[in-house]
LOBAFI-822163 format. One record per residue (C-alpha): x, y, z. Coordinates in steps of 0.02 Angstrom, whole numbers, padded with zeros to 5 digits, always signed. Example, Ala and Ser with C-alpha at 12.3 -4.5 7.8 and 13.67 -1.06 7.14 Angstrom:
2
+00615-00225+00390;+00684-00053+00357;
//
This chain:
303
+00128-02783+03657;+00206-02636+03572;+00176-02613+03388;+00328-02639+03280;+00266-02512+03154;+00361-02348+03171;+00262-02194+03124;+00353-02055+03031;+00370-01901+03135;+00305-01740+03060;+00442-01625+02999;+00484-01492+03125;+00492-01309+03074;+00680-01315+03097;+00699-01460+02972;+00580-01378+02848;+00678-01215+02854;+00842-01308+02830;+00772-01403+02680;+00707-01243+02603;+00875-01159+02627;+00965-01303+02541;+00845-01293+02395;+00879-01108+02379;+01068-01137+02384;+01053-01272+02250;+00948-01157+02141;+01072-01017+02163;+01215-01132+02116;+01123-01183+01957;+01093-01001+01912;+01279-00969+01936;+01323-01105+01811;+01198-01037+01685;+01269-00863+01710;+01444-00926+01674;+01387-01004+01510;+01294-00848+01455;+01440-00737+01502;+01556-00844+01396;+01435-00833+01249;+01429-00644+01270;+01618-00633+01270;+01633-00739+01112;+01504-00631+01023;+01597-00474+01074;+01761-00545+01007;+01676-00595+00845;+01603-00421+00820;+01777-00344+00842;+01848-00465+00715;+01707-00428+00593;+01746-00243+00607;+01918-00273+00528;+01849-00385+00390;+01708-00263+00353;+01824-00115+00333;+01927-00206+00202;+01774-00272+00111;+01695-00100+00099;+01854-00037+00017;+01842-00176-00113;+01659-00135-00152;+01696+00051-00165;+01839+00016-00286;+01727-00091-00398;+01590+00042-00397;+01717+00176-00446;+01779+00065-00588;+01600+00037-00648;+01564+00224-00644;+01720+00266-00745;+01685+00126-00869;+01502+00166-00898;+01543+00350-00922;+01620+00299-01088;+01528+00136-01126;+01348+00161-01068;+01280+00044-01203;+01371-00102-01124;+01246-00098-00980;+01091-00194-01037;+00923-00109-01025;+00819-00159-00875;+00689-00290-00920;+00549-00372-00827;+00628-00486-00699;+00568-00610-00569;+00587-00532-00396;+00694-00627-00272;+00716-00576-00089;+00866-00637+00008;+00837-00637+00197;+00991-00642+00308;+00931-00717+00472;+01025-00792+00617;+01093-00968+00629;+01091-00964+00819;+00976-00892+00951;+00999-00775+01100;+00984-00621+00989;+00813-00555+01038;+00687-00519+00900;+00820-00521+00763;+00722-00636+00648;+00547-00575+00693;+00586-00396+00642;+00661-00460+00480;+00498-00548+00437;+00396-00393+00475;+00508-00288+00363;+00489-00418+00225;+00299-00404+00225;+00313-00214+00224;+00435-00220+00077;+00320-00335-00023;+00171-00220+00005;+00267-00063-00042;+00336-00141-00202;+00170-00229-00244;+00258-00397-00260;+00128-00535-00264;+00233-00690-00299;+00409-00665-00231;+00541-00799-00220;+00626-00804-00051;+00802-00865-00012;+00819-00887+00175;+00983-00902+00270;+00997-00949+00453;+00923-01097+00544;+00819-00992+00666;+00738-00892+00526;+00715-01047+00420;+00618-01131+00560;+00495-00987+00564;+00468-00997+00375;+00463-01186+00365;+00331-01241+00240;+00310-01066+00166;+00277-01092-00022;+00369-00932-00065;+00536-01001-00005;+00641-01076-00145;+00796-01114-00040;+00845-01135+00142;+01031-01102+00166;+01137-01131+00320;+01191-00966+00394;+01363-00916+00458;+01405-00925+00643;+01575-00842+00624;+01658-00740+00489;+01756-00890+00425;+01592-00977+00378;+01528-00832+00272;+01619-00898+00118;+01522-01062+00122;+01354-00975+00144;+01393-00852+00005;+01439-00993-00116;+01272-01077-00083;+01181-00913-00115;+01273-00884-00280;+01237-01062-00336;+01052-01041-00296;+01043-00877-00394;+01130-00958-00542;+01006-01101-00543;+00858-00981-00533;+00926-00876-00677;+00948-01031-00784;+00772-01088-00743;+00672-00925-00733;+00772-00804-00841;+00805-00625-00784;+00794-00600-00596;+00805-00452-00479;+00880-00472-00306;+00840-00372-00150;+00932-00413+00011;+00851-00380+00180;+00970-00374+00328;+01006-00287+00492;+01125-00139+00488;+01204-00101+00659;+01258+00075+00608;+01082+00127+00557;+01005+00017+00694;+00869-00041+00576;+00834-00165+00436;+00900-00110+00267;+00840-00166+00095;+00976-00160-00038;+00941-00190-00223;+01089-00292-00285;+01024-00350-00454;+01019-00273-00580;+01180-00180-00534;+01253-00010-00581;+01088+00068-00633;+01139+00228-00545;+01288+00245-00664;+01190+00225-00826;+01192+00412-00867;+01355+00457-00779;+01459+00590-00864;+01643+00544-00895;+01764+00606-00762;+01916+00591-00874;+01952+00652-01052;+02002+00481-01115;+01914+00311-01098;+01992+00175-00991;+02107+00052-01078;+02028-00122-01077;+02084-00285-01157;+01909-00358-01175;+01754-00308-01271;+01650-00187-01165;+01505-00309-01142;+01622-00449-01086;+01717-00334-00969;+01556-00273-00889;+01489-00451-00868;+01645-00503-00773;+01642-00342-00671;+01461-00379-00621;+01513-00553-00561;+01650-00477-00453;+01531-00344-00389;+01395-00469-00342;+01519-00576-00247;+01599-00428-00159;+01440-00335-00111;+01356-00493-00045;+01512-00522+00058;+01498-00348+00131;+01313-00367+00168;+01340-00534+00254;+01476-00459+00364;+01360-00315+00410;+01219-00435+00453;+01333-00547+00555;+01401-00394+00646;+01223-00338+00689;+01180-00513+00749;+01329-00521+00867;+01299-00345+00934;+01118-00388+00968;+01169-00552+01049;+01289-00460+01165;+01151-00341+01218;+01026-00481+01243;+01148-00585+01346;+01199-00435+01451;+01017-00411+01497;+00998-00597+01535;+01156-00600+01643;+01095-00447+01739;+00927-00534+01768;+01017-00689+01834;+01124-00581+01949;+00969-00498+02019;+00884-00666+02045;+01038-00741+02125;+01050-00593+02245;+00868-00617+02292;+00896-00802+02325;+01048-00760+02432;+00943-00639+02533;+00809-00772+02561;+00941-00902+02607;+01023-00783+02733;+00853-00746+02809;+00818-00932+02831;+00991-00960+02905;+00960-00819+03027;+00797-00902+03080;+00891-01066+03105;+01021-00981+03216;+00885-00896+03319;+00795-01063+03342;+00958-01148+03393;+00991-01012+03522;+00815-01031+03590;+00839-01220+03607;+01005-01193+03699;+00926-01067+03817;+00778-01183+03852;+00897-01329+03885;+01002-01223+04002;+00846-01163+04093;+00783-01342+04115;+00953-01398+04179;+00955-01257+04308;+00781-01304+04367;+00831-01487+04386;+00982-01440+04489;+00878-01325+04598;+00750-01462+04632;+00888-01585+04671;+00959-01469+04801;
//
């Protein structure tokens, strides 16, 4: 009696090649979808960098105007600028909120350690912006505030307000503070450290440019205090735009490299798939020829 159990036949080379080719096609299709997403991200970053260029140009003009005003003012009222006193050092790190920008945050951290060594700062307070950078400094006792970074230029206002509020709280709690901002500069293609507080030190001994002092409606000390508030807000705005510009430029470069890598991999998979398909065609031709040969032999024997 025949057994009712049917044994599975071993896969033939033809079936194995066909399965492998389908796997390669599926993998190539997946890579194509990933490439489309990355290409869209690259395009958005490029558009954002162009938009930031317009904002940055206007903001630099505002900062330059405030600095000119401070220089003219301090040329006649140098005593309004308080003497530098011992202050608690604060470092503001402008990291990235999103990824796909290479070693953007890692280089920032290396520059921070170099800055602390050069300035002999033993106990700095760190204000960290950007989720990706914040994750790398999570649990660091030097960090006094983690602030959400800006993804687009429209979100810079919110991030800046949080930074200003943090500085105000630290001044009320600690007293005098100095502020150094570490950020990427795309024009210099390096990380820049800018001393923001105390401001206008370079204009302390400026000679007057005009024969008569500027006409002001406030006491010199009050006028300078309000000018410093405007300057801090404006210069931090400019620095944030510069950092966000550098982040988007670096993201475009990183994604371009990733897209090129996917294109190369997809081309390699296509080459492998075509080679397997060619093998399938050759095997099909061989089967047809063998079948035709067998049929001719059968006819010959029958005759």
